N, CA, C and O of each residue as an XYZ file, in Angstrom:
508
protein
N       0.824     -1.200      0.000
C       0.000      0.000      0.000
C       0.862      1.255      0.000
O       0.579      2.215      0.717
N       1.892      1.240     -0.791
C       2.828      2.365     -0.821
C       2.187      3.662     -1.310
O       2.504      4.737     -0.800
N       1.306      3.575     -2.277
C       0.681      4.800     -2.805
C      -0.229      5.417     -1.743
O      -0.163      6.618     -1.480
N      -1.066      4.598     -1.147
C      -1.958      5.094     -0.095
C      -1.141      5.662      1.063
O      -1.492      6.703      1.619
N      -0.065      4.991      1.423
C       0.795      5.461      2.514
C       1.356      6.849      2.206
O       1.476      7.682      3.104
N       1.695      7.099      0.955
C       2.207      8.407      0.547
C       1.174      9.503      0.805
O       1.499     10.544      1.376
N      -0.070      9.268      0.385
C      -1.119     10.276      0.579
C      -1.487     10.403      2.058
O      -1.807     11.496      2.526
N      -1.444      9.304      2.786
C      -1.683      9.361      4.231
C      -0.602     10.195      4.914
O      -0.893     10.947      5.844
N       0.623     10.069      4.465
C       1.722     10.844      5.049
C       1.543     12.338      4.800
O       1.774     13.152      5.694
N       1.135     12.694      3.597
C       0.878     14.108      3.301
C      -0.221     14.638      4.219
O      -0.093     15.722      4.790
N      -1.297     13.872      4.356
C      -2.392     14.298      5.227
C      -1.964     14.312      6.692
O      -2.456     15.124      7.476
N      -1.058     13.424      7.059
C      -0.512     13.437      8.417
C       0.225     14.733      8.706
O       0.081     15.304      9.787
N       1.010     15.198      7.750
C       1.716     16.479      7.916
C       0.728     17.641      7.974
O       0.937     18.601      8.714
N      -0.337     17.553      7.199
C      -1.366     18.595      7.227
C      -2.053     18.616      8.597
O      -2.362     19.683      9.128
N      -2.288     17.424      9.164
C      -2.894     17.356     10.495
C      -1.968     17.972     11.545
O      -2.434     18.665     12.450
N      -0.678     17.728     11.431
C       0.278     18.348     12.355
C       0.180     19.872     12.248
O       0.181     20.568     13.264
N       0.097     20.383     11.035
C      -0.011     21.831     10.824
C      -1.285     22.385     11.453
O      -1.243     23.367     12.193
N      -2.412     21.754     11.156
C      -3.684     22.231     11.706
C      -3.714     22.117     13.227
O      -4.241     22.997     13.906
N      -3.153     21.043     13.758
C      -3.099     20.847     15.209
C      -2.220     21.890     15.877
O      -2.560     22.403     16.943
N      -1.102     22.201     15.262
C      -0.206     23.212     15.819
C      -0.906     24.560     15.907
O      -0.709     25.301     16.870
N      -1.720     24.881     14.911
C      -2.456     26.153     14.947
C      -3.446     26.192     16.112
O      -3.637     27.241     16.727
N      -4.069     25.064     16.416
C      -4.972     24.988     17.564
C      -4.183     25.152     18.860
O      -4.572     25.924     19.736
N      -3.090     24.435     18.978
C      -2.276     24.465     20.196
C      -1.730     25.862     20.458
O      -1.800     26.355     21.584
N      -1.193     26.496     19.439
C      -0.627     27.844     19.597
C      -1.701     28.824     20.050
O      -1.466     29.636     20.944
N      -2.872     28.751     19.438
C      -3.951     29.664     19.828
C      -4.402     29.391     21.257
O      -4.600     30.322     22.037
N      -4.563     28.118     21.602
C      -4.970     27.761     22.968
C      -3.999     28.321     23.996
O      -4.416     28.888     25.005
N      -2.716     28.165     23.744
C      -1.705     28.636     24.691
C      -1.709     30.158     24.788
O      -1.600     30.715     25.880
N      -1.834     30.824     23.653
C      -1.789     32.291     23.673
C      -3.004     32.883     24.369
O      -2.906     33.942     24.989
N      -4.159     32.206     24.273
C      -5.397     32.709     24.867
C      -5.759     32.003     26.176
O      -6.780     32.301     26.796
N      -4.898     31.059     26.584
C      -5.117     30.304     27.824
C      -6.486     29.601     27.850
O      -7.238     29.710     28.818
N      -6.779     28.893     26.782
C      -8.015     28.111     26.673
C      -7.622     26.642     26.722
O      -6.975     26.133     25.806
N      -8.015     25.965     27.794
C      -7.603     24.565     27.927
C      -8.612     23.581     27.342
O      -8.235     22.480     26.939
N      -9.889     23.961     27.290
C     -10.918     23.048     26.810
C     -11.959     23.835     26.026
O     -12.323     24.949     26.403
N     -12.429     23.252     24.943
C     -13.415     23.951     24.122
C     -12.777     25.115     23.379
O     -11.557     25.175     23.221
N     -13.623     26.042     22.922
C     -13.094     27.178     22.162
C     -13.086     28.467     22.966
O     -12.600     29.494     22.494
N     -13.628     28.416     24.189
C     -13.576     29.584     25.067
C     -14.242     30.827     24.499
O     -13.902     31.945     24.887
N     -15.184     30.644     23.586
C     -15.856     31.789     22.993
C     -15.088     32.467     21.878
O     -15.493     33.528     21.404
N     -13.996     31.877     21.457
C     -13.165     32.442     20.384
C     -13.562     31.813     19.053
O     -13.336     30.623     18.831
N     -14.149     32.607     18.173
C     -14.556     32.101     16.860
C     -13.359     31.579     16.068
O     -13.476     30.588     15.348
N     -12.215     32.240     16.198
C     -11.005     31.803     15.482
C     -10.584     30.417     15.942
O     -10.243     29.565     15.121
N     -10.607     30.189     17.239
C     -10.235     28.875     17.760
C     -11.247     27.821     17.324
O     -10.873     26.701     16.978
N     -12.515     28.177     17.341
C     -13.538     27.231     16.909
C     -13.312     26.816     15.455
O     -13.425     25.635     15.127
N     -13.001     27.754     14.598
C     -12.728     27.440     13.187
C     -11.502     26.537     13.061
O     -11.510     25.566     12.304
N     -10.453     26.866     13.807
C      -9.240     26.037     13.749
C      -9.518     24.620     14.254
O      -9.043     23.641     13.679
N     -10.281     24.527     15.317
C     -10.631     23.212     15.857
C     -11.452     22.402     14.849
O     -11.230     21.201     14.696
N     -12.391     23.047     14.166
C     -13.212     22.337     13.197
C     -12.399     21.906     11.984
O     -12.650     20.844     11.415
N     -11.433     22.716     11.588
C     -10.565     22.319     10.474
C      -9.802     21.050     10.837
O      -9.715     20.110     10.047
N      -9.253     21.043     12.044
C      -8.521     19.876     12.540
C      -9.462     18.677     12.675
O      -9.151     17.582     12.206
N     -10.607     18.888     13.316
C     -11.546     17.800     13.544
C     -12.124     17.242     12.255
O     -12.287     16.029     12.116
N     -12.431     18.119     11.316
C     -13.001     17.679     10.061
C     -12.030     16.779      9.302
O     -12.440     15.793      8.690
N     -10.756     17.117      9.344
C      -9.752     16.266      8.701
C      -9.751     14.879      9.335
O      -9.711     13.868      8.634
N      -9.795     14.837     10.658
C      -9.757     13.535     11.340
C     -11.063     12.755     11.173
O     -11.085     11.542     11.383
N     -12.130     13.424     10.805
C     -13.407     12.752     10.595
C     -13.525     12.131      9.200
O     -14.109     11.058      9.048
N     -12.985     12.785      8.202
C     -13.178     12.328      6.823
C     -11.985     11.575      6.225
O     -12.176     10.611      5.483
N     -10.787     11.994      6.533
C      -9.614     11.388      5.895
C      -9.445      9.900      6.189
O      -9.119      9.146      5.273
N      -9.651      9.439      7.433
C      -9.413      8.006      7.679
C     -10.253      7.074      6.809
O      -9.720      6.124      6.236
N     -11.551      7.329      6.704
C     -12.391      6.451      5.880
C     -11.960      6.520      4.420
O     -11.884      5.493      3.746
N     -11.680      7.720      3.930
C     -11.235      7.852      2.542
C      -9.955      7.054      2.306
O      -9.830      6.358      1.298
N      -9.015      7.154      3.229
C      -7.751      6.420      3.082
C      -7.951      4.911      3.174
O      -7.287      4.155      2.465
N      -8.855      4.469      4.037
C      -9.149      3.028      4.116
C      -9.727      2.543      2.790
O      -9.317      1.504      2.272
N     -10.674      3.293      2.245
C     -11.282      2.899      0.972
C     -10.251      2.894     -0.158
O     -10.245      1.981     -0.984
N      -9.389      3.894     -0.200
C      -8.336      3.935     -1.222
C      -7.361      2.781     -1.010
O      -6.959      2.119     -1.967
N      -6.989      2.546      0.224
C      -6.050      1.462      0.532
C      -6.586      0.090      0.152
O      -5.839     -0.755     -0.342
N      -7.874     -0.135      0.380
C      -8.437     -1.433      0.006
C      -8.474     -1.600     -1.513
O      -8.335     -2.709     -2.028
N      -8.661     -0.501     -2.213
C      -8.582     -0.571     -3.680
C      -7.168     -0.896     -4.133
O      -6.962     -1.678     -5.060
N      -6.200     -0.287     -3.467
C      -4.802     -0.574     -3.816
C      -4.487     -2.045     -3.548
O      -3.827     -2.698     -4.356
N      -4.956     -2.561     -2.421
C      -4.743     -3.985     -2.110
C      -5.437     -4.906     -3.106
O      -4.995     -6.031     -3.341
N      -6.525     -4.417     -3.685
C      -7.277     -5.210     -4.665
C      -6.712     -5.060     -6.079
O      -7.334     -5.482     -7.054
N      -5.530     -4.456     -6.177
C      -4.834     -4.297     -7.458
C      -5.572     -3.441     -8.475
O      -5.499     -3.690     -9.678
N      -6.283     -2.433     -7.986
C      -6.859     -1.435     -8.880
C      -5.700     -0.630     -9.454
O      -4.680     -0.460     -8.787
N      -5.836     -0.146    -10.646
C      -4.793      0.595    -11.351
C      -4.151      1.680    -10.482
O      -4.844      2.410     -9.773
N      -2.828      1.775    -10.547
C      -2.104      2.824     -9.819
C      -2.609      4.212    -10.196
O      -2.657      5.107     -9.352
N      -2.983      4.391    -11.448
C      -3.500      5.679    -11.900
C      -4.769      6.064    -11.135
O      -4.932      7.216    -10.733
N      -5.655      5.106    -10.939
C      -6.890      5.354    -10.190
C      -6.565      5.689     -8.735
O      -7.146      6.609     -8.159
N      -5.637      4.942     -8.148
C      -5.250      5.187     -6.752
C      -4.651      6.586     -6.610
O      -4.985      7.317     -5.678
N      -3.767      6.952     -7.534
C      -3.177      8.297     -7.494
C      -4.235      9.378     -7.696
O      -4.215     10.401     -7.012
N      -5.142      9.162     -8.614
C      -6.193     10.150     -8.855
C      -7.027     10.369     -7.591
O      -7.278     11.509     -7.198
N      -7.447      9.289     -6.964
C      -8.218      9.401     -5.727
C      -7.397     10.073     -4.629
O      -7.912     10.920     -3.899
N      -6.129      9.699     -4.510
C      -5.264     10.292     -3.497
C      -5.054     11.782     -3.714
O      -5.110     12.567     -2.767
N      -4.817     12.164     -4.944
C      -4.612     13.587     -5.257
C      -5.876     14.383     -4.965
O      -5.814     15.445     -4.345
N      -7.013     13.877     -5.406
C      -8.278     14.585     -5.162
C      -8.556     14.705     -3.661
O      -9.039     15.737     -3.195
N      -8.252     13.654     -2.917
C      -8.455     13.698     -1.467
C      -7.557     14.743     -0.822
O      -8.024     15.553     -0.021
N      -6.285     14.732     -1.161
C      -5.350     15.699     -0.576
C      -5.749     17.126     -0.946
O      -5.769     18.008     -0.087
N      -6.061     17.354     -2.207
C      -6.474     18.700     -2.619
C      -7.739     19.115     -1.866
O      -7.836     20.246     -1.388
N      -8.694     18.215     -1.763
C      -9.931     18.514     -1.054
C      -9.702     18.853      0.407
O     -10.274     19.809      0.929
N      -8.866     18.068      1.058
C      -8.604     18.308      2.485
C      -7.777     19.579      2.696
O      -7.979     20.294      3.678
N      -6.846     19.863      1.778
C      -6.072     21.106      1.883
C      -6.969     22.321      1.691
O      -6.886     23.288      2.448
N      -7.825     22.270      0.678
C      -8.744     23.390      0.429
C      -9.658     23.635      1.624
O      -9.818     24.769      2.075
N     -10.245     22.580      2.119
C     -11.189     22.704      3.224
C     -10.485     23.195      4.491
O     -10.960     24.119      5.151
N      -9.369     22.585      4.820
C      -8.638     22.977      6.023
C      -8.119     24.398      5.953
O      -8.157     25.129      6.943
N      -7.636     24.790      4.789
C      -7.146     26.163      4.611
C      -8.292     27.153      4.797
O      -8.154     28.156      5.498
N      -9.414     26.861      4.168
C     -10.560     27.771      4.249
C     -11.042     27.934      5.688
O     -11.392     29.039      6.101
N     -11.062     26.853      6.445
C     -11.535     26.935      7.827
C     -10.496     27.511      8.780
O     -10.825     28.346      9.623
N      -9.265     27.080      8.656
C      -8.253     27.444      9.644
C      -7.524     28.745      9.343
O      -7.068     29.425     10.262
N      -7.410     29.100      8.070
C      -6.575     30.242      7.704
C      -7.357     31.458      7.207
O      -6.781     32.535      7.051
N      -8.668     31.302      6.955
C      -9.458     32.434      6.465
C     -10.611     32.711      7.417
O     -11.083     31.797      8.094
N     -11.071     33.951      7.482
C     -12.098     34.309      8.464
C     -13.532     33.955      8.085
O     -14.369     33.794      8.973
N     -13.838     33.830      6.818
C     -15.227     33.603      6.421
C     -15.383     32.350      5.600
O     -14.430     31.594      5.408
N     -16.587     32.134      5.117
C     -16.827     31.002      4.226
C     -16.189     31.293      2.879
O     -16.111     32.444      2.450
N     -15.743     30.260      2.232
C     -15.091     30.458      0.944
C     -15.377     29.279      0.033
O     -15.893     28.245      0.456
N     -15.032     29.466     -1.211
C     -15.180     28.407     -2.203
C     -14.300     27.210     -1.843
O     -14.614     26.076     -2.204
N     -13.203     27.461     -1.137
C     -12.318     26.379     -0.728
C     -12.988     25.386      0.201
O     -12.769     24.178      0.110
N     -13.803     25.913      1.092
C     -14.498     25.036      2.039
C     -15.482     24.143      1.298
O     -15.500     22.930      1.507
N     -16.297     24.732      0.439
C     -17.270     23.961     -0.330
C     -16.576     23.020     -1.303
O     -16.907     21.837     -1.380
N     -15.616     23.550     -2.041
C     -14.889     22.726     -3.000
C     -14.169     21.567     -2.334
O     -14.133     20.457     -2.864
N     -13.601     21.832     -1.173
C     -12.899     20.787     -0.436
C     -13.822     19.654     -0.030
O     -13.460     18.481     -0.123
N     -15.019     20.010      0.421
C     -15.970     18.964      0.812
C     -16.475     18.199     -0.411
O     -16.642     16.981     -0.359
N     -16.716     18.911     -1.506
C     -17.171     18.230     -2.722
C     -16.119     17.216     -3.176
O     -16.453     16.076     -3.500
N     -14.861     17.627     -3.198
C     -13.795     16.703     -3.609
C     -13.697     15.515     -2.659
O     -13.591     14.369     -3.095
N     -13.732     15.792     -1.370
C     -13.612     14.722     -0.381
C     -14.751     13.720     -0.502
O     -14.522     12.510     -0.511
N     -15.975     14.220     -0.595
C     -17.119     13.314     -0.698
C     -17.144     12.573     -2.026
O     -17.625     11.442     -2.100
N     -16.630     13.206     -3.072
C     -16.512     12.530     -4.367
C     -15.547     11.351     -4.260
O     -15.825     10.267     -4.772
N     -14.418     11.568     -3.595
C     -13.441     10.489     -3.408
C     -14.054      9.351     -2.594
O     -13.941      8.185     -2.972
N     -14.696      9.684     -1.489
C     -15.296      8.643     -0.644
C     -16.362      7.878     -1.424
O     -16.398      6.648     -1.386
N     -17.225      8.601     -2.127
C     -18.269      7.943     -2.907
C     -17.712      7.070     -4.012
O     -18.133      5.923     -4.169
N     -16.766      7.598     -4.785
C     -16.178      6.831     -5.890
C     -15.429      5.607     -5.376
O     -15.552      4.517     -5.936
N     -14.655      5.787     -4.314
C     -13.894      4.661     -3.767
C     -14.832      3.601     -3.192
O     -14.564      2.405     -3.303
N     -15.926      4.038     -2.580
C     -16.902      3.081     -2.051
C     -17.531      2.270     -3.182
O     -17.640      1.047     -3.092
N     -17.940      2.955     -4.240
C     -18.547      2.268     -5.384
C     -17.543      1.308     -6.025
O     -17.900      0.178     -6.358
N     -16.309      1.738     -6.199
C     -15.282      0.857     -6.781
C     -15.026     -0.359     -5.897
O     -14.828     -1.462     -6.408
N     -15.027     -0.173     -4.581
C     -14.846     -1.316     -3.672
C     -16.014     -2.294     -3.779
O     -15.813     -3.508     -3.792
N     -17.231     -1.762     -3.857
C     -18.395     -2.640     -4.000
C     -18.327     -3.387     -5.332
O     -18.604     -4.585     -5.387
N     -17.961     -2.689     -6.396
C     -17.839     -3.320     -7.706
C     -16.788     -4.425     -7.683
O     -16.988     -5.488     -8.270
N     -15.672     -4.176     -7.007
C     -14.611     -5.199     -6.884
C     -15.142     -6.409     -6.141
O     -14.875     -7.550     -6.518
N     -15.893     -6.153     -5.084
C     -16.440     -7.246     -4.268
C     -17.414     -8.090     -5.056
O     -17.402     -9.318     -4.971
N     -18.270     -7.418     -5.833
C     -19.299     -8.139     -6.587
C     -18.734     -8.831     -7.824
O     -19.350     -9.729     -8.397
N     -17.557     -8.390     -8.211
C     -16.888     -9.090     -9.179
C     -16.734     -8.893    -10.556
O     -16.068     -9.685    -11.222
């Protein structure tokens, strides 16, 4: 699962980045739990949390396709779309103050990857 591992590693580094932004803000504002009424912290927390909510299932679905010997091109396409989607969404939530096309586009890409990978896994199973 070398291809999936590559995309998981990129997303792992993105999670470190998003997590660091939460930690730095918490320390500077002395907020130990929750968002403490800070909209900026809430956005940063949701960017971090959203990544941890969607990326694992997407990576599992991509990884099972890789194990099932689906074309490397398909695996790379799904991985690239997932990474781009998660970067767009996380950037829009954590680094910008308002709603943006990045947030919507990021979710569309992410859900497209999850849906496509799920359908491909079912098709592989059915034969």
